[in-house]
C-alpha beads as a LAMMPS data file, in Angstrom:
LAMMPS data file: protein, C-alpha beads

405 atoms
404 bonds

1 atom types
1 bond types

-500.0 500.0 xlo xhi
-500.0 500.0 ylo yhi
-500.0 500.0 zlo zhi

Masses

1 110.0

Atoms # bond

1 1 1 0.000 0.000 0.000
2 1 1 3.072 2.283 0.127
3 1 1 2.693 5.394 -1.985
4 1 1 -1.108 5.289 -2.140
5 1 1 -2.928 8.487 -1.424
6 1 1 -5.716 9.135 1.090
7 1 1 -7.881 12.076 0.077
8 1 1 -10.965 13.173 1.995
9 1 1 -13.670 15.413 0.586
10 1 1 -15.698 17.205 3.267
11 1 1 -18.907 19.039 2.436
12 1 1 -21.158 20.963 4.817
13 1 1 -24.713 19.690 4.305
14 1 1 -27.193 22.266 2.927
15 1 1 -24.791 24.833 4.352
16 1 1 -26.853 28.013 4.024
17 1 1 -29.938 26.280 5.412
18 1 1 -27.961 24.805 8.314
19 1 1 -26.594 28.256 9.208
20 1 1 -30.094 29.748 9.223
21 1 1 -31.342 26.930 11.445
22 1 1 -28.590 27.574 13.961
23 1 1 -29.857 31.142 14.213
24 1 1 -33.543 30.190 14.324
25 1 1 -34.537 26.738 15.570
26 1 1 -38.112 27.305 14.333
27 1 1 -36.771 26.472 10.855
28 1 1 -35.846 22.901 11.862
29 1 1 -37.726 20.244 9.928
30 1 1 -39.391 22.731 7.583
31 1 1 -38.917 23.203 3.831
32 1 1 -36.524 26.118 3.323
33 1 1 -35.646 28.015 0.146
34 1 1 -32.695 30.428 0.136
35 1 1 -31.973 32.746 -2.752
36 1 1 -33.657 35.489 -4.745
37 1 1 -37.128 35.824 -3.234
38 1 1 -38.749 37.410 -6.295
39 1 1 -40.130 35.369 -9.176
40 1 1 -37.055 36.309 -11.216
41 1 1 -34.714 34.895 -8.567
42 1 1 -33.177 31.437 -8.365
43 1 1 -32.727 28.958 -5.541
44 1 1 -29.233 29.170 -4.039
45 1 1 -29.848 26.423 -1.484
46 1 1 -32.758 24.390 -0.198
47 1 1 -33.421 21.989 2.654
48 1 1 -33.893 18.265 2.236
49 1 1 -37.563 18.789 3.105
50 1 1 -37.869 21.036 0.041
51 1 1 -35.960 18.601 -2.165
52 1 1 -38.744 16.073 -1.673
53 1 1 -40.824 18.304 -3.947
54 1 1 -38.235 18.073 -6.726
55 1 1 -36.620 21.397 -5.861
56 1 1 -32.881 21.866 -6.384
57 1 1 -30.348 24.680 -6.426
58 1 1 -30.323 26.927 -9.516
59 1 1 -34.036 26.259 -10.050
60 1 1 -36.113 29.397 -10.755
61 1 1 -37.619 30.560 -7.484
62 1 1 -41.045 30.900 -9.089
63 1 1 -41.037 27.209 -10.042
64 1 1 -39.803 26.202 -6.583
65 1 1 -42.583 28.164 -4.877
66 1 1 -45.165 26.556 -7.145
67 1 1 -43.902 23.093 -6.222
68 1 1 -43.799 23.852 -2.496
69 1 1 -46.040 26.818 -1.585
70 1 1 -45.530 26.238 2.135
71 1 1 -41.734 26.660 1.888
72 1 1 -40.131 29.365 4.038
73 1 1 -38.283 31.876 1.875
74 1 1 -35.020 33.427 3.073
75 1 1 -32.967 35.831 1.014
76 1 1 -29.880 34.950 3.031
77 1 1 -26.942 36.762 4.585
78 1 1 -23.473 36.216 3.159
79 1 1 -21.827 37.665 6.269
80 1 1 -23.377 34.909 8.403
81 1 1 -22.291 32.163 6.013
82 1 1 -18.772 33.587 5.729
83 1 1 -18.358 33.579 9.495
84 1 1 -19.492 29.956 9.866
85 1 1 -17.272 28.927 6.955
86 1 1 -14.327 30.590 8.682
87 1 1 -15.031 28.619 11.864
88 1 1 -14.921 25.327 9.971
89 1 1 -11.837 26.402 8.015
90 1 1 -9.965 27.187 11.220
91 1 1 -10.768 23.762 12.700
92 1 1 -9.569 22.012 9.543
93 1 1 -6.470 24.210 9.356
94 1 1 -5.458 23.140 12.866
95 1 1 -6.008 19.435 12.211
96 1 1 -5.130 18.811 8.557
97 1 1 -1.599 18.476 7.149
98 1 1 -2.685 19.758 3.711
99 1 1 -6.120 21.071 2.824
100 1 1 -7.789 22.809 -0.103
101 1 1 -10.831 25.022 0.343
102 1 1 -12.643 24.615 -2.959
103 1 1 -15.702 26.661 -1.986
104 1 1 -17.345 28.277 1.025
105 1 1 -18.590 24.854 2.205
106 1 1 -16.278 22.300 0.563
107 1 1 -12.815 21.047 1.489
108 1 1 -10.310 18.485 0.230
109 1 1 -7.835 17.101 2.759
110 1 1 -4.739 15.034 1.947
111 1 1 -4.199 12.489 4.706
112 1 1 -1.614 10.504 2.714
113 1 1 0.954 8.775 4.894
114 1 1 -1.073 9.127 8.084
115 1 1 -2.321 5.543 8.091
116 1 1 0.855 4.387 9.817
117 1 1 0.189 6.786 12.697
118 1 1 -3.556 7.195 13.190
119 1 1 -5.598 5.467 10.518
120 1 1 -6.991 7.970 8.058
121 1 1 -10.643 6.934 8.417
122 1 1 -10.462 7.246 12.189
123 1 1 -8.723 10.612 11.984
124 1 1 -11.183 11.957 9.394
125 1 1 -14.119 10.751 11.499
126 1 1 -12.775 12.475 14.596
127 1 1 -12.282 15.682 12.620
128 1 1 -15.854 15.524 11.347
129 1 1 -17.162 14.963 14.872
130 1 1 -15.154 17.924 16.125
131 1 1 -16.615 20.203 13.433
132 1 1 -20.141 19.134 14.323
133 1 1 -19.479 19.525 18.047
134 1 1 -17.834 22.961 17.853
135 1 1 -19.981 24.593 15.148
136 1 1 -23.296 22.745 15.275
137 1 1 -23.163 22.300 11.492
138 1 1 -23.833 18.914 9.845
139 1 1 -21.021 17.769 7.560
140 1 1 -20.370 14.692 5.421
141 1 1 -17.203 13.269 3.918
142 1 1 -15.965 10.684 1.483
143 1 1 -12.490 9.113 1.718
144 1 1 -10.620 7.391 -1.110
145 1 1 -7.384 7.575 -3.037
146 1 1 -8.385 10.609 -5.133
147 1 1 -10.508 13.737 -5.222
148 1 1 -13.105 12.564 -7.747
149 1 1 -14.053 9.329 -5.997
150 1 1 -14.070 11.062 -2.613
151 1 1 -16.384 13.812 -3.840
152 1 1 -18.810 11.295 -5.313
153 1 1 -18.641 9.253 -2.097
154 1 1 -19.539 12.355 -0.092
155 1 1 -22.648 12.773 -2.209
156 1 1 -23.625 9.165 -1.567
157 1 1 -22.962 9.490 2.169
158 1 1 -25.176 12.554 2.656
159 1 1 -26.883 13.712 4.713
160 1 1 -24.575 14.066 7.702
161 1 1 -22.651 10.847 7.236
162 1 1 -19.359 9.440 6.002
163 1 1 -18.111 6.822 3.544
164 1 1 -14.806 5.184 2.692
165 1 1 -14.011 3.638 -0.679
166 1 1 -11.167 1.143 -0.249
167 1 1 -8.284 0.864 -2.678
168 1 1 -9.184 -1.267 -5.685
169 1 1 -12.952 -0.942 -5.222
170 1 1 -13.358 2.430 -6.957
171 1 1 -14.723 1.117 -10.263
172 1 1 -17.215 -1.155 -8.547
173 1 1 -18.437 1.710 -6.394
174 1 1 -18.883 4.021 -9.381
175 1 1 -20.363 1.512 -11.848
176 1 1 -24.073 1.575 -10.842
177 1 1 -24.217 5.352 -10.365
178 1 1 -25.643 7.855 -12.836
179 1 1 -23.134 9.614 -15.081
180 1 1 -24.596 12.828 -13.622
181 1 1 -22.637 12.005 -10.444
182 1 1 -19.312 12.656 -12.208
183 1 1 -18.265 16.164 -11.071
184 1 1 -17.516 17.544 -14.537
185 1 1 -20.802 16.359 -16.078
186 1 1 -23.228 19.276 -16.245
187 1 1 -26.783 19.235 -17.527
188 1 1 -25.814 19.812 -21.159
189 1 1 -23.158 17.079 -21.131
190 1 1 -25.576 14.753 -19.339
191 1 1 -28.164 15.269 -22.057
192 1 1 -25.522 14.565 -24.710
193 1 1 -24.539 11.331 -22.952
194 1 1 -28.183 10.287 -22.630
195 1 1 -28.643 10.854 -26.357
196 1 1 -25.757 8.438 -26.861
197 1 1 -27.511 5.884 -24.635
198 1 1 -25.102 6.453 -21.743
199 1 1 -26.807 6.815 -18.364
200 1 1 -24.725 4.727 -15.965
201 1 1 -21.035 5.136 -15.218
202 1 1 -20.577 1.432 -15.907
203 1 1 -21.343 2.043 -19.588
204 1 1 -18.478 4.526 -19.827
205 1 1 -16.168 2.121 -17.993
206 1 1 -16.791 -0.491 -20.694
207 1 1 -16.213 1.922 -23.577
208 1 1 -12.797 2.484 -25.204
209 1 1 -11.563 5.951 -24.355
210 1 1 -11.204 6.757 -28.065
211 1 1 -14.977 6.578 -28.410
212 1 1 -15.581 9.070 -25.597
213 1 1 -12.872 11.336 -26.953
214 1 1 -14.422 11.193 -30.405
215 1 1 -17.864 12.090 -29.043
216 1 1 -16.886 14.822 -26.574
217 1 1 -13.271 15.742 -27.310
218 1 1 -10.903 16.360 -24.406
219 1 1 -13.883 16.667 -22.092
220 1 1 -14.881 13.139 -23.051
221 1 1 -11.423 11.818 -22.222
222 1 1 -11.578 13.495 -18.810
223 1 1 -14.981 11.974 -18.133
224 1 1 -13.727 8.538 -19.177
225 1 1 -10.808 8.750 -16.720
226 1 1 -13.031 9.845 -13.854
227 1 1 -15.461 7.018 -14.637
228 1 1 -12.544 4.600 -14.206
229 1 1 -11.768 6.184 -10.829
230 1 1 -8.608 7.830 -12.187
231 1 1 -7.752 11.291 -10.885
232 1 1 -4.188 12.331 -10.121
233 1 1 -4.939 15.981 -9.383
234 1 1 -3.276 17.128 -6.144
235 1 1 -4.819 18.764 -3.118
236 1 1 -3.659 22.349 -3.507
237 1 1 -2.814 23.986 -0.208
238 1 1 -5.257 26.736 0.719
239 1 1 -3.631 30.097 1.402
240 1 1 -5.478 32.987 2.891
241 1 1 -5.535 36.186 0.862
242 1 1 -3.009 38.773 2.055
243 1 1 -4.399 41.912 0.430
244 1 1 -7.572 43.615 -0.748
245 1 1 -7.862 46.391 -3.269
246 1 1 -10.206 48.352 -5.472
247 1 1 -9.588 50.750 -8.328
248 1 1 -11.551 52.900 -10.731
249 1 1 -10.847 53.809 -14.358
250 1 1 -12.627 56.973 -15.423
251 1 1 -14.636 57.209 -18.610
252 1 1 -12.978 60.587 -19.120
253 1 1 -9.604 61.531 -17.642
254 1 1 -10.002 64.097 -14.882
255 1 1 -8.072 66.722 -12.988
256 1 1 -10.891 67.381 -10.513
257 1 1 -9.009 66.970 -7.224
258 1 1 -12.144 67.203 -5.083
259 1 1 -13.723 64.379 -7.078
260 1 1 -10.573 62.269 -6.796
261 1 1 -10.423 62.755 -3.031
262 1 1 -14.075 61.860 -2.661
263 1 1 -13.700 58.636 -4.637
264 1 1 -10.572 57.647 -2.713
265 1 1 -12.359 58.244 0.577
266 1 1 -15.280 56.073 -0.566
267 1 1 -12.839 53.355 -1.637
268 1 1 -10.949 53.399 1.650
269 1 1 -14.147 53.433 3.683
270 1 1 -15.538 50.465 1.776
271 1 1 -12.311 48.477 2.098
272 1 1 -12.145 49.222 5.835
273 1 1 -15.655 47.796 6.161
274 1 1 -14.542 44.715 4.220
275 1 1 -11.683 44.284 6.701
276 1 1 -13.972 44.464 9.715
277 1 1 -16.510 42.163 8.084
278 1 1 -13.794 39.572 7.492
279 1 1 -12.216 40.078 10.938
280 1 1 -9.044 41.377 9.292
281 1 1 -6.468 44.055 10.043
282 1 1 -4.102 45.785 7.629
283 1 1 -0.566 47.022 8.219
284 1 1 0.136 48.575 4.822
285 1 1 -1.779 51.153 2.745
286 1 1 -0.964 51.707 -0.946
287 1 1 -2.283 54.392 -3.299
288 1 1 -2.080 54.001 -7.085
289 1 1 -2.465 56.722 -9.727
290 1 1 -2.377 56.224 -13.506
291 1 1 -2.162 59.354 -15.599
292 1 1 -3.561 60.079 -19.052
293 1 1 -0.172 59.223 -20.589
294 1 1 -0.497 55.748 -18.954
295 1 1 2.384 56.303 -16.569
296 1 1 1.548 54.690 -13.233
297 1 1 2.834 55.692 -9.813
298 1 1 2.291 54.064 -6.429
299 1 1 3.131 55.025 -2.885
300 1 1 2.682 52.981 0.275
301 1 1 3.029 53.375 4.000
302 1 1 3.396 50.764 6.727
303 1 1 1.259 51.355 9.808
304 1 1 0.224 49.663 13.043
305 1 1 -2.478 47.045 12.438
306 1 1 -5.899 48.635 12.075
307 1 1 -9.309 48.382 10.411
308 1 1 -10.603 51.797 11.483
309 1 1 -11.883 54.398 9.023
310 1 1 -10.642 57.339 11.078
311 1 1 -7.086 55.979 10.840
312 1 1 -7.118 54.706 7.248
313 1 1 -8.876 57.571 5.449
314 1 1 -6.372 60.254 6.556
315 1 1 -3.518 57.974 5.460
316 1 1 -4.997 57.604 1.978
317 1 1 -5.424 61.388 1.783
318 1 1 -1.836 61.875 2.925
319 1 1 -0.518 59.471 0.284
320 1 1 -2.487 61.320 -2.391
321 1 1 -1.028 64.679 -1.382
322 1 1 2.491 63.238 -1.563
323 1 1 1.957 61.333 -4.806
324 1 1 -0.170 63.618 -6.962
325 1 1 2.270 66.331 -7.940
326 1 1 2.293 66.213 -11.728
327 1 1 -0.972 68.127 -12.216
328 1 1 -1.841 65.883 -15.143
329 1 1 -5.162 64.354 -16.051
330 1 1 -5.816 61.163 -14.069
331 1 1 -7.018 58.007 -15.824
332 1 1 -7.211 55.612 -12.857
333 1 1 -6.911 55.628 -9.085
334 1 1 -6.753 52.673 -6.722
335 1 1 -6.424 51.860 -3.024
336 1 1 -4.885 48.689 -1.620
337 1 1 -4.649 47.316 1.925
338 1 1 -2.045 44.581 2.392
339 1 1 -0.118 42.646 5.053
340 1 1 -3.469 41.399 6.301
341 1 1 -3.838 39.328 9.433
342 1 1 -6.825 37.851 11.203
343 1 1 -8.009 39.690 14.274
344 1 1 -10.576 42.074 15.671
345 1 1 -9.702 45.728 15.863
346 1 1 -9.124 47.010 19.375
347 1 1 -9.535 50.774 19.605
348 1 1 -7.137 52.783 21.712
349 1 1 -9.648 53.874 24.334
350 1 1 -7.211 56.369 25.834
351 1 1 -7.079 58.263 22.542
352 1 1 -10.599 57.906 21.207
353 1 1 -12.969 56.617 23.861
354 1 1 -15.819 54.203 23.141
355 1 1 -17.666 56.405 20.636
356 1 1 -15.781 54.948 17.668
357 1 1 -16.615 51.406 18.745
358 1 1 -20.293 52.278 18.893
359 1 1 -20.119 54.222 15.621
360 1 1 -18.493 51.414 13.624
361 1 1 -20.767 48.778 15.114
362 1 1 -23.836 50.797 14.159
363 1 1 -22.608 51.612 10.641
364 1 1 -21.482 48.053 9.913
365 1 1 -24.780 46.605 11.101
366 1 1 -26.651 48.924 8.737
367 1 1 -24.362 47.979 5.846
368 1 1 -24.705 44.270 6.535
369 1 1 -28.451 44.609 6.457
370 1 1 -29.033 47.123 3.679
371 1 1 -25.882 47.056 1.536
372 1 1 -22.336 48.379 1.520
373 1 1 -23.292 51.909 0.469
374 1 1 -26.236 52.327 2.816
375 1 1 -24.045 54.508 5.068
376 1 1 -21.084 56.546 3.892
377 1 1 -19.275 59.759 4.646
378 1 1 -20.357 62.993 2.982
379 1 1 -17.032 63.272 1.153
380 1 1 -17.849 60.094 -0.762
381 1 1 -21.408 61.014 -1.755
382 1 1 -20.351 62.194 -5.200
383 1 1 -18.498 58.953 -5.912
384 1 1 -20.754 56.756 -8.008
385 1 1 -20.699 52.983 -7.656
386 1 1 -17.108 51.841 -7.369
387 1 1 -15.763 48.447 -8.270
388 1 1 -15.639 46.345 -5.126
389 1 1 -14.107 42.948 -4.514
390 1 1 -14.824 40.780 -1.512
391 1 1 -11.400 39.181 -0.943
392 1 1 -12.292 36.690 1.747
393 1 1 -14.609 34.159 0.080
394 1 1 -15.468 35.216 -3.450
395 1 1 -19.110 35.544 -2.468
396 1 1 -21.522 38.332 -3.495
397 1 1 -22.244 41.316 -1.183
398 1 1 -24.124 40.757 2.074
399 1 1 -27.819 40.204 1.570
400 1 1 -30.745 41.475 3.557
401 1 1 -32.051 38.607 5.675
402 1 1 -35.731 38.254 4.855
403 1 1 -37.788 35.383 6.113
404 1 1 -41.429 34.390 6.237
405 1 1 -42.442 32.077 9.088

Bonds

1 1 1 2
2 1 2 3
3 1 3 4
4 1 4 5
5 1 5 6
6 1 6 7
7 1 7 8
8 1 8 9
9 1 9 10
10 1 10 11
11 1 11 12
12 1 12 13
13 1 13 14
14 1 14 15
15 1 15 16
16 1 16 17
17 1 17 18
18 1 18 19
19 1 19 20
20 1 20 21
21 1 21 22
22 1 22 23
23 1 23 24
24 1 24 25
25 1 25 26
26 1 26 27
27 1 27 28
28 1 28 29
29 1 29 30
30 1 30 31
31 1 31 32
32 1 32 33
33 1 33 34
34 1 34 35
35 1 35 36
36 1 36 37
37 1 37 38
38 1 38 39
39 1 39 40
40 1 40 41
41 1 41 42
42 1 42 43
43 1 43 44
44 1 44 45
45 1 45 46
46 1 46 47
47 1 47 48
48 1 48 49
49 1 49 50
50 1 50 51
51 1 51 52
52 1 52 53
53 1 53 54
54 1 54 55
55 1 55 56
56 1 56 57
57 1 57 58
58 1 58 59
59 1 59 60
60 1 60 61
61 1 61 62
62 1 62 63
63 1 63 64
64 1 64 65
65 1 65 66
66 1 66 67
67 1 67 68
68 1 68 69
69 1 69 70
70 1 70 71
71 1 71 72
72 1 72 73
73 1 73 74
74 1 74 75
75 1 75 76
76 1 76 77
77 1 77 78
78 1 78 79
79 1 79 80
80 1 80 81
81 1 81 82
82 1 82 83
83 1 83 84
84 1 84 85
85 1 85 86
86 1 86 87
87 1 87 88
88 1 88 89
89 1 89 90
90 1 90 91
91 1 91 92
92 1 92 93
93 1 93 94
94 1 94 95
95 1 95 96
96 1 96 97
97 1 97 98
98 1 98 99
99 1 99 100
100 1 100 101
101 1 101 102
102 1 102 103
103 1 103 104
104 1 104 105
105 1 105 106
106 1 106 107
107 1 107 108
108 1 108 109
109 1 109 110
110 1 110 111
111 1 111 112
112 1 112 113
113 1 113 114
114 1 114 115
115 1 115 116
116 1 116 117
117 1 117 118
118 1 118 119
119 1 119 120
120 1 120 121
121 1 121 122
122 1 122 123
123 1 123 124
124 1 124 125
125 1 125 126
126 1 126 127
127 1 127 128
128 1 128 129
129 1 129 130
130 1 130 131
131 1 131 132
132 1 132 133
133 1 133 134
134 1 134 135
135 1 135 136
136 1 136 137
137 1 137 138
138 1 138 139
139 1 139 140
140 1 140 141
141 1 141 142
142 1 142 143
143 1 143 144
144 1 144 145
145 1 145 146
146 1 146 147
147 1 147 148
148 1 148 149
149 1 149 150
150 1 150 151
151 1 151 152
152 1 152 153
153 1 153 154
154 1 154 155
155 1 155 156
156 1 156 157
157 1 157 158
158 1 158 159
159 1 159 160
160 1 160 161
161 1 161 162
162 1 162 163
163 1 163 164
164 1 164 165
165 1 165 166
166 1 166 167
167 1 167 168
168 1 168 169
169 1 169 170
170 1 170 171
171 1 171 172
172 1 172 173
173 1 173 174
174 1 174 175
175 1 175 176
176 1 176 177
177 1 177 178
178 1 178 179
179 1 179 180
180 1 180 181
181 1 181 182
182 1 182 183
183 1 183 184
184 1 184 185
185 1 185 186
186 1 186 187
187 1 187 188
188 1 188 189
189 1 189 190
190 1 190 191
191 1 191 192
192 1 192 193
193 1 193 194
194 1 194 195
195 1 195 196
196 1 196 197
197 1 197 198
198 1 198 199
199 1 199 200
200 1 200 201
201 1 201 202
202 1 202 203
203 1 203 204
204 1 204 205
205 1 205 206
206 1 206 207
207 1 207 208
208 1 208 209
209 1 209 210
210 1 210 211
211 1 211 212
212 1 212 213
213 1 213 214
214 1 214 215
215 1 215 216
216 1 216 217
217 1 217 218
218 1 218 219
219 1 219 220
220 1 220 221
221 1 221 222
222 1 222 223
223 1 223 224
224 1 224 225
225 1 225 226
226 1 226 227
227 1 227 228
228 1 228 229
229 1 229 230
230 1 230 231
231 1 231 232
232 1 232 233
233 1 233 234
234 1 234 235
235 1 235 236
236 1 236 237
237 1 237 238
238 1 238 239
239 1 239 240
240 1 240 241
241 1 241 242
242 1 242 243
243 1 243 244
244 1 244 245
245 1 245 246
246 1 246 247
247 1 247 248
248 1 248 249
249 1 249 250
250 1 250 251
251 1 251 252
252 1 252 253
253 1 253 254
254 1 254 255
255 1 255 256
256 1 256 257
257 1 257 258
258 1 258 259
259 1 259 260
260 1 260 261
261 1 261 262
262 1 262 263
263 1 263 264
264 1 264 265
265 1 265 266
266 1 266 267
267 1 267 268
268 1 268 269
269 1 269 270
270 1 270 271
271 1 271 272
272 1 272 273
273 1 273 274
274 1 274 275
275 1 275 276
276 1 276 277
277 1 277 278
278 1 278 279
279 1 279 280
280 1 280 281
281 1 281 282
282 1 282 283
283 1 283 284
284 1 284 285
285 1 285 286
286 1 286 287
287 1 287 288
288 1 288 289
289 1 289 290
290 1 290 291
291 1 291 292
292 1 292 293
293 1 293 294
294 1 294 295
295 1 295 296
296 1 296 297
297 1 297 298
298 1 298 299
299 1 299 300
300 1 300 301
301 1 301 302
302 1 302 303
303 1 303 304
304 1 304 305
305 1 305 306
306 1 306 307
307 1 307 308
308 1 308 309
309 1 309 310
310 1 310 311
311 1 311 312
312 1 312 313
313 1 313 314
314 1 314 315
315 1 315 316
316 1 316 317
317 1 317 318
318 1 318 319
319 1 319 320
320 1 320 321
321 1 321 322
322 1 322 323
323 1 323 324
324 1 324 325
325 1 325 326
326 1 326 327
327 1 327 328
328 1 328 329
329 1 329 330
330 1 330 331
331 1 331 332
332 1 332 333
333 1 333 334
334 1 334 335
335 1 335 336
336 1 336 337
337 1 337 338
338 1 338 339
339 1 339 340
340 1 340 341
341 1 341 342
342 1 342 343
343 1 343 344
344 1 344 345
345 1 345 346
346 1 346 347
347 1 347 348
348 1 348 349
349 1 349 350
350 1 350 351
351 1 351 352
352 1 352 353
353 1 353 354
354 1 354 355
355 1 355 356
356 1 356 357
357 1 357 358
358 1 358 359
359 1 359 360
360 1 360 361
361 1 361 362
362 1 362 363
363 1 363 364
364 1 364 365
365 1 365 366
366 1 366 367
367 1 367 368
368 1 368 369
369 1 369 370
370 1 370 371
371 1 371 372
372 1 372 373
373 1 373 374
374 1 374 375
375 1 375 376
376 1 376 377
377 1 377 378
378 1 378 379
379 1 379 380
380 1 380 381
381 1 381 382
382 1 382 383
383 1 383 384
384 1 384 385
385 1 385 386
386 1 386 387
387 1 387 388
388 1 388 389
389 1 389 390
390 1 390 391
391 1 391 392
392 1 392 393
393 1 393 394
394 1 394 395
395 1 395 396
396 1 396 397
397 1 397 398
398 1 398 399
399 1 399 400
400 1 400 401
401 1 401 402
402 1 402 403
403 1 403 404
404 1 404 405
């Protein structure tokens, strides 16, 4: 068995729904739909109770509501889901030698070589139990020698369970399953395979790979390999992002200094909110200016760790005063916070008192509920919508929680 890999795929069950149920136990056991609550919206997640009505993610919300009129509709709150995801990530980070966070609720863990010390199934089971115990979230996992088989095994183990596929049994495990279970088979590819008379993975296993390649090209060859239980892709170590930034290119180059300062203030204020929302602190502020002749200049300053507007906005203004000395038309400006670390900002109460704590708490709560630009300083009022990037999880902006019980 030397040299064989042990890869676990862990997936939080109906993650968004489970988070909402932790916050409101009245949702337990009821059909839940999370996503766009208008008829034009789609289902982002749904409970197992709702799935009994044939509802699934990405289904139009109107259709889902028709199939299950009694379902409870929740628009969702990305901030809540991000926080719970971070809790699970931290537990896995402490316990796993190598892990890959493939989405907000999915993880691959490479336990290769640990059999001689702990037994990978036992260790993975204990990790799963710890996650459930410390977060209250249900989670399932599959364990095998590669990522594909483990992911499929997780799907078969759900809900809230675990499954191991022993070495040499991969093809037998996969054979009776629908080809739709193969991770890279979407609806369109599935329909193509069905038109070819291919519905079970076993059929692909018995086909020469040249036939699949001829029918579907390189995608067909990839599907054929996965159907055989072949997947040599590595678990890629997850690394936390170390910077956040935003920039704006103007439709027309400008020399309006007041406008530039207002936009920079809005950028810095928004990024500071992103830091606090992600429980991050920055120790380096960078300002970027690109002129109409496409020459680009940057200037940065290292600072004590902070996530406070009243400390970051003056620094951005200071960098602008030092950097903008050419009096040329400006094509682009950008603000970047780097050297990020995890941690909650502790105000210097001797310098500022508690009013800033109360102010930021109030403003952030309003933004989390009504949107990032629901509250902003007067200097940034003239700055129209600026490009914003959530660096912590790739998810859309926070959503207004909206539920009907």
